[in-house]
Residue, then its C-alpha position, 0 to 999 in steps of 0.5 A: m330374911k336369911k338363909i338358915s341351914g336345914l330350914g330354908d333360903l332367903g324368901d322361903k316361907v316355912a312352918v316352924r314350932p312357935g318357940f323356935g320362931r319366937n325365941y330364936l328366929i325373930p330375935q336374931g332377925a332371921a325371920v318375921p311372921a308371914t303376915e300380909a304387911n311383912l310379905k309386902a315389905f319383904e318383896e320391896r326389900r328383896a333385891e337389897l337382901e339378896a345383894k347383902a347375902a351375895e356379898a356375905l357369900a363372896i366374903a366367905e369364899e375369899r376367906r375359904e381360899r385363905f384357910e385351904g391347906l392351913t395346918v395349925t400346931i398347938p402345943c399342950k401338956a400331955g402324959d406319957e401315953g399321949r393323953l392331954f392334961g385338959s383338952v383342946g376346944t374351939v377357943d384354943i383352935a380359934s386363938a391358934v388360927t388367929e395367931a397364925g394370921i387369919p381371924l377366926e371366931k370360935s362359933e365358926i368351928r365345928l367339933p361334932n365329937g367334942a374337944f380333943r383330948n389326945v395328942g395327934e393330927y385331926e381334921v377340923e371343919l370350919s363353917l364360914h357361911t351356911d354354904v361355905n365349909v373348909v377343912i384345916l389340919l390341927e396338930i396337937v403336940p406335947g409341949 
């Protein structure tokens, strides 16, 4: 029913483990069991779902243009050696970007190495859509 990163595109029939399908894909509305009736219903709604997916992609592309070249500064308390008292995570980054005038959800931020614990400049990847990613610059300064 939707494109899922690393799994399949709209309209693909894929085999997944029963728990993943039952506990995640079906409740999220991302998939339905591949029964005869469901396949027929999907084919009837295919154009509508493809138009909806194209609209979501276009919105993500517009948002990417707003994020390109963005630098966000977050002041944090830090020790003498540049180590933060605490850390800067997805919630802090999302609120700083939203304060800069561009709405951002914390679920759109990718931190593969975890939260930042030192002062410095970091590149942060934002995943606005399964096909649309953008990198912003994050400056953590003592303050």
